[in-house]
C-alpha positions as CSV (number, residue, x, y, z in Angstrom):
1,M,38.6,-14.4,78.9
2,A,42.1,-13.2,79.8
3,G,42.9,-13.8,83.4
4,R,39.9,-16.0,84.0
5,R,40.1,-19.5,85.3
6,R,38.8,-22.4,83.3
7,V,35.6,-23.8,84.8
8,T,35.3,-27.6,84.7
9,I,32.0,-29.0,86.0
10,G,31.1,-32.4,87.4
11,I,27.4,-33.0,87.8
12,I,26.0,-35.2,90.6
13,G,22.6,-36.6,89.6
14,A,20.9,-37.3,86.3
15,G,17.3,-36.4,86.7
16,F,15.1,-33.4,85.7
17,V,17.1,-30.6,87.1
18,A,20.4,-32.1,85.9
19,N,19.0,-32.0,82.3
20,V,17.9,-28.4,82.7
21,H,21.4,-27.4,83.9
22,V,23.4,-29.3,81.3
23,E,21.2,-27.9,78.5
24,N,21.7,-24.3,79.8
25,Y,25.5,-24.6,80.2
26,G,25.5,-24.6,76.5
27,K,24.1,-21.1,76.6
28,V,27.0,-19.7,78.8
29,H,29.2,-17.3,76.9
30,G,32.6,-15.6,77.6
31,V,33.8,-18.3,79.9
32,D,36.2,-21.2,79.2
33,L,33.7,-23.9,80.3
34,R,33.6,-27.7,80.1
35,V,31.0,-30.1,81.6
36,K,33.3,-33.1,82.0
37,G,30.9,-35.7,83.3
38,V,28.2,-37.0,85.6
39,A,27.8,-39.4,88.5
40,S,24.5,-41.0,89.4
41,L,23.4,-43.5,92.0
42,R,21.8,-45.4,89.2
43,P,24.7,-46.2,86.7
44,E,22.5,-46.9,83.7
45,R,20.8,-43.5,84.2
46,G,24.2,-41.8,84.3
47,K,25.2,-43.5,81.2
48,E,22.0,-42.5,79.3
49,F,22.4,-39.0,80.6
50,A,26.0,-38.7,79.4
51,A,25.2,-40.2,76.0
52,R,22.2,-37.9,75.6
53,H,24.3,-34.8,76.3
54,D,27.6,-36.0,74.8
55,L,29.6,-35.8,78.0
56,P,33.0,-37.3,78.0
57,R,32.8,-39.2,81.3
58,V,30.5,-41.1,83.6
59,Y,31.9,-41.3,87.0
60,P,31.4,-44.5,89.1
61,S,30.9,-42.5,92.2
62,V,30.8,-39.1,93.8
63,D,34.3,-39.8,95.2
64,D,35.5,-40.1,91.6
65,V,34.1,-36.7,90.7
66,L,35.7,-35.2,93.8
67,D,39.1,-36.9,93.1
68,D,39.3,-35.4,89.6
69,P,41.8,-32.5,89.8
70,E,40.4,-30.7,86.8
71,I,36.9,-30.3,88.3
72,N,36.6,-27.0,90.2
73,L,32.8,-26.8,90.3
74,V,30.4,-29.5,91.4
75,D,26.7,-29.2,90.4
76,L,24.5,-31.0,92.9
77,C,21.3,-32.0,91.3
78,V,20.1,-34.5,94.0
79,P,17.2,-34.8,96.6
80,N,17.1,-32.3,99.4
81,Y,18.4,-34.6,102.1
82,E,21.6,-35.2,100.2
83,H,22.5,-31.5,99.8
84,A,24.3,-30.7,103.1
85,P,26.3,-33.9,103.4
86,L,27.5,-33.7,99.8
87,I,28.5,-29.9,100.2
88,V,30.6,-31.0,103.2
89,R,32.3,-33.6,101.0
90,C,32.8,-31.1,98.1
91,A,34.3,-28.6,100.7
92,A,36.8,-31.3,101.8
93,A,37.8,-31.7,98.3
94,R,38.0,-27.9,97.8
95,K,35.5,-27.8,95.1
96,A,33.1,-24.9,94.6
97,V,29.4,-26.0,94.7
98,I,26.2,-25.3,92.9
99,C,23.3,-26.5,95.1
100,E,19.7,-26.7,94.1
101,K,17.1,-25.1,96.3
102,P,16.5,-25.5,99.1
103,L,19.9,-25.6,100.6
104,T,18.9,-28.1,103.2
105,G,16.3,-28.9,105.9
106,F,15.4,-31.2,108.7
107,F,15.2,-34.9,107.8
108,G,14.9,-36.6,111.1
109,D,16.5,-39.9,111.8
110,G,15.9,-41.5,108.3
111,E,12.9,-43.3,109.4
112,P,9.4,-42.6,108.0
113,M,6.7,-40.1,109.3
114,V,9.3,-37.5,110.4
115,G,6.6,-34.8,110.0
116,N,4.4,-36.5,112.6
117,R,7.2,-37.4,115.1
118,F,9.2,-34.3,115.5
119,G,8.3,-30.9,116.9
120,R,8.9,-27.8,114.7
121,A,11.3,-26.1,117.2
122,E,13.6,-29.1,116.9
123,M,13.2,-29.0,113.2
124,L,14.2,-25.3,113.0
125,A,17.2,-25.9,115.2
126,G,18.2,-29.0,113.2
127,A,17.8,-27.4,109.7
128,L,19.9,-24.4,110.7
129,A,22.5,-26.8,112.1
130,N,22.6,-28.6,108.8
131,A,22.9,-25.3,106.9
132,D,25.7,-24.0,109.2
133,R,27.6,-27.3,108.9
134,A,27.6,-27.1,105.2
135,L,28.4,-23.4,104.9
136,D,31.1,-23.5,107.5
137,A,32.8,-26.3,105.7
138,L,32.9,-24.3,102.5
139,A,34.2,-21.2,104.3
140,R,37.0,-23.1,105.9
141,A,38.0,-24.6,102.5
142,G,37.9,-21.2,100.9
143,V,35.3,-22.2,98.2
144,R,31.8,-20.8,97.5
145,L,28.2,-21.9,97.4
146,H,26.3,-20.9,94.4
147,Y,22.7,-21.2,95.4
148,A,20.5,-22.2,92.4
149,E,17.5,-20.0,93.1
150,N,16.6,-19.3,89.4
151,W,13.9,-16.8,90.3
152,V,16.6,-14.4,91.3
153,Y,17.9,-14.5,87.7
154,G,14.6,-14.5,85.9
155,P,14.6,-11.6,83.3
156,N,11.1,-10.5,84.5
157,I,12.3,-10.5,88.1
158,Q,15.4,-8.5,87.2
159,K,13.3,-6.1,85.2
160,A,11.0,-5.5,88.2
161,A,14.0,-4.8,90.3
162,R,15.4,-2.2,87.9
163,L,12.0,-0.6,87.5
164,I,11.5,-0.2,91.2
165,A,15.1,0.9,91.8
166,R,14.8,3.6,89.2
167,T,11.8,5.1,90.9
168,G,13.7,5.7,94.0
169,G,10.8,4.6,96.1
170,A,10.5,1.9,98.7
171,I,9.3,-1.7,98.3
172,L,6.4,-1.8,100.7
173,R,4.8,-5.2,99.9
174,I,5.6,-8.3,97.8
175,A,3.2,-11.1,97.0
176,G,4.4,-14.2,95.3
177,E,3.2,-17.7,94.6
178,E,4.4,-21.0,93.1
179,S,1.7,-23.7,92.7
180,H,0.7,-26.6,90.5
181,S,-1.2,-29.8,90.7
182,G,1.4,-31.9,92.5
183,T,5.0,-33.0,92.4
184,H,6.1,-35.9,90.2
185,S,8.8,-36.8,92.6
186,D,8.0,-39.6,95.1
187,Y,10.7,-38.5,97.4
188,A,9.2,-35.1,97.7
189,R,6.1,-36.5,99.4
190,Q,8.1,-37.7,102.3
191,W,9.6,-35.5,105.0
192,R,12.7,-37.7,105.6
193,Y,13.8,-37.0,102.1
194,S,12.5,-33.6,101.3
195,G,12.5,-31.8,104.6
196,G,8.8,-30.8,104.2
197,G,6.2,-30.3,101.5
198,S,4.9,-27.4,99.5
199,L,6.3,-24.8,101.9
200,I,10.0,-25.9,101.5
201,N,9.8,-27.1,97.9
202,K,7.6,-24.4,96.3
203,A,7.6,-21.4,98.5
204,C,11.4,-21.2,98.4
205,H,11.2,-19.8,94.9
206,P,9.0,-16.6,95.5
207,L,10.6,-16.3,99.0
208,G,14.1,-16.3,97.5
209,A,13.0,-13.6,95.0
210,A,11.4,-11.5,97.7
211,L,14.5,-11.7,99.9
212,H,16.8,-10.8,97.0
213,L,14.7,-7.7,96.2
214,K,14.9,-6.5,99.8
215,Y,18.5,-7.3,100.1
216,E,19.3,-5.1,97.0
217,E,16.9,-2.3,98.2
218,G,18.6,-2.3,101.5
219,R,22.1,-2.0,99.9
220,R,20.9,0.9,97.8
221,K,19.2,2.8,100.6
222,Y,20.9,1.8,103.9
223,E,24.2,0.3,102.9
224,R,23.2,-3.1,104.2
225,P,20.6,-5.7,103.1
226,V,17.1,-5.7,104.6
227,R,16.7,-9.0,106.3
228,P,13.7,-11.1,107.4
229,A,12.4,-10.4,111.0
230,R,9.1,-12.2,111.8
231,V,6.9,-14.8,110.1
232,V,3.3,-16.0,110.6
233,A,2.2,-19.1,108.7
234,A,-0.4,-21.8,108.1
235,V,-0.1,-25.1,106.4
236,A,-2.6,-27.8,105.3
237,R,-3.0,-31.2,103.7
238,L,-5.8,-30.6,101.4
239,T,-5.5,-33.8,99.5
240,H,-6.4,-35.5,102.8
241,T,-9.6,-33.6,103.3
242,R,-13.0,-35.3,103.1
243,G,-14.2,-33.4,100.0
244,F,-11.1,-34.2,98.0
245,L,-11.2,-37.9,99.0
246,A,-14.9,-38.1,97.8
247,D,-13.9,-37.1,94.2
248,Q,-14.2,-40.0,91.8
249,A,-11.7,-38.5,89.3
250,K,-8.4,-37.2,90.6
251,F,-6.6,-34.6,88.6
252,I,-4.4,-33.5,91.5
253,R,-1.6,-35.8,92.7
254,E,-2.1,-37.6,95.9
255,G,0.3,-39.7,98.1
256,W,1.5,-37.1,100.6
257,V,2.9,-39.2,103.5
258,D,3.7,-36.7,106.3
259,S,4.0,-33.3,104.8
260,E,1.7,-30.5,103.6
261,D,0.4,-29.8,100.1
262,W,-0.5,-26.1,100.8
263,A,1.2,-23.3,102.8
264,S,1.0,-19.6,103.1
265,F,2.9,-17.2,105.2
266,F,3.2,-13.5,106.0
267,L,6.8,-12.2,106.4
268,T,7.8,-9.0,108.0
269,F,11.2,-7.5,107.2
270,D,13.4,-5.6,109.6
271,D,12.4,-2.3,107.8
272,D,8.7,-3.2,108.7
273,T,7.7,-3.9,105.1
274,V,6.0,-7.2,104.3
275,A,5.8,-10.2,101.9
276,Q,3.0,-12.6,101.4
277,I,4.0,-16.0,100.0
278,T,1.8,-18.9,98.9
279,A,2.8,-22.3,97.7
280,S,0.8,-25.4,96.9
281,D,0.4,-28.7,95.1
282,I,-3.3,-28.5,94.6
283,V,-3.7,-26.0,91.8
284,L,-4.9,-27.2,88.4
285,G,-3.9,-25.6,85.0
286,G,-0.1,-25.8,85.0
287,I,2.6,-24.2,87.1
288,Q,1.8,-20.7,88.5
289,N,5.0,-18.7,89.1
290,I,3.9,-15.1,89.8
291,L,5.2,-12.2,91.9
292,S,3.9,-8.7,92.4
293,V,6.0,-5.8,93.8
294,Y,4.1,-3.0,95.4
295,G,6.3,0.1,95.8
296,S,5.7,3.6,97.0
297,Q,6.2,5.0,93.5
298,A,5.2,2.0,91.3
299,V,3.7,-1.4,91.0
300,V,5.2,-4.2,89.0
301,H,3.4,-7.6,88.3
302,V,5.7,-10.4,87.1
303,N,4.2,-13.4,85.4
304,N,7.0,-15.9,84.8
305,V,4.6,-18.8,84.1
306,P,1.9,-18.5,82.7
307,N,2.3,-15.6,80.4
308,T,0.9,-14.5,77.0
309,S,4.2,-14.6,75.0
310,V,2.8,-17.5,73.1
311,V,-1.0,-18.5,73.4
312,A,-2.3,-21.5,71.5
313,Y,-5.6,-23.4,71.1
314,A,-6.3,-27.0,70.4
315,P,-9.8,-28.7,70.5
316,R,-8.5,-31.9,71.9
317,D,-5.5,-33.3,73.9
318,G,-2.5,-34.7,71.9
319,L,-2.7,-32.6,68.8
320,Y,0.7,-31.0,69.5
321,G,2.3,-34.4,69.6
322,G,5.6,-34.3,71.7
323,E,6.0,-30.5,71.5
324,Y,6.6,-29.1,75.0
325,I,3.8,-26.8,76.2
326,R,4.2,-25.9,79.9
327,E,5.4,-27.4,83.1
328,K,2.9,-29.6,85.1
329,V,-0.1,-28.8,82.8
330,E,-2.7,-31.7,83.0
331,T,-3.9,-31.4,79.4
332,T,-2.8,-29.8,76.1
333,A,-6.4,-29.2,75.0
334,G,-8.1,-25.8,75.0
335,W,-6.2,-22.5,75.3
336,Q,-2.5,-22.9,76.4
337,F,-0.1,-20.3,77.6
338,T,3.3,-21.6,76.5
339,S,6.6,-19.8,75.9
340,G,9.2,-19.5,73.3
341,D,11.9,-20.2,75.8
342,E,10.7,-21.3,79.2
343,D,14.2,-21.9,80.6
344,W,15.1,-18.2,79.7
345,M,11.9,-17.0,81.3
346,N,12.6,-18.9,84.5
347,G,16.2,-17.6,84.7
348,F,18.3,-20.7,84.1
349,P,20.7,-19.5,81.5
350,E,21.3,-16.3,83.5
351,E,21.8,-18.2,86.7
352,L,24.4,-20.5,85.2
353,Q,26.1,-17.6,83.4
354,D,26.6,-15.8,86.8
355,F,27.7,-19.0,88.5
356,C,30.4,-19.8,85.9
357,E,31.5,-16.2,85.7
358,A,31.8,-16.2,89.5
359,V,34.0,-19.2,89.6
360,A,36.1,-17.9,86.6
361,D,36.6,-14.5,88.3
362,D,36.8,-15.8,91.9
363,R,33.9,-13.7,93.2
364,E,30.6,-14.0,95.0
365,P,27.6,-15.0,92.9
366,L,24.4,-12.9,93.0
367,S,22.6,-15.8,94.7
368,G,24.9,-17.2,97.5
369,A,25.1,-18.3,101.0
370,M,23.2,-15.6,102.8
371,L,20.1,-16.2,100.6
372,A,20.4,-19.9,101.0
373,R,20.5,-19.8,104.8
374,D,17.8,-17.2,105.1
375,V,15.4,-19.2,103.1
376,V,16.0,-22.1,105.5
377,A,15.4,-19.9,108.5
378,V,12.2,-18.4,107.2
379,T,10.9,-21.8,106.0
380,Y,11.4,-23.5,109.3
381,G,10.3,-20.4,111.3
382,A,7.1,-20.7,109.2
383,Y,6.7,-24.4,110.2
384,L,7.1,-23.4,113.9
385,S,4.6,-20.6,113.5
386,A,2.0,-23.0,111.9
387,E,2.5,-25.4,114.8
388,Q,2.2,-22.8,117.5
389,G,-0.3,-20.5,116.0
390,R,1.8,-17.3,116.6
391,A,4.4,-15.1,115.0
392,V,8.0,-16.4,115.2
393,D,10.8,-13.9,115.7
394,L,13.5,-14.9,113.0
395,R,16.2,-12.5,114.1
396,P,17.8,-14.8,116.7
397,H,18.1,-17.4,114.0
398,L,19.9,-15.3,111.4
399,R,23.7,-15.0,110.8
């Protein structure tokens, strides 16, 4: 650790993702690391979080985190609409940032029914303006964004990348999906808080992995990353269809206000290769995190979740008591595809290891600003494509 800076972290938010992060900071090694405290809009939740994870401080507000001279890395575990404004505030305090995905989006004027009141061209421009405002503030302050796309760091994704690279062949097609039976977050069902539905909140994961794989291939082969070029997309609100509404029993979560619960898009890269990405909140059976890489010399299928590392059977629900089985699964009865360490499989320890090392060594993280912004550009280009029924050229919208 000689020559490395100490990394002192302040967490903003005390929900699901904050718990995942603080648990995985404990697995970071080789870095002088301290999670100093947490700030939450709900003080009692912050106190409970700090007590549960043995954190020394509960900060009364975000400003108190930013005013702490020891903190040099702020971990934003807050809803999407808060990302960009908080990044700007962190930049003003010269704090490096970990930002959950997506980086930002278009959230309208704060009033309901944003998805029904604004055109997608305006959304694309507004989302990119939000992204640029945040990224430019960090650049001016001389601090970095650490974009928390855990799929980039997943050991299976990294293994796929190494296998394909060793063949020397080209990545011709990538197919990826993240789906489950519906978000638990009320805010995620409203565009003004989330910036969209399944497309922005689920597709960002396989999209981030696909972009990363093409970036790295481009650097190997052409001395520059391969970037996205065109997108064609479709979206739907399947929980609003007549057939679904007629069901007496509902195992899929409802309540989508003005955003989609299913999306799929076809992305063409600037080397004329392709990716097909699907995301939805209407799939039963637990979360589906899968990616296939079709190369000219090899094919690699990645099953992050579910996989067969641990397969268990129970004749009825509840027999496992409080033991964790799998994210978003509706029942623990029958055959279950669980994992010895789901956080590891999803890349969380590896992600935070890289981020902490990047701050300690004053270097760029593997998942940073370009990936974060490209995900926003592709996502809102896809929304525009779905609205207009045509391909959208992404190249004018990239930096």
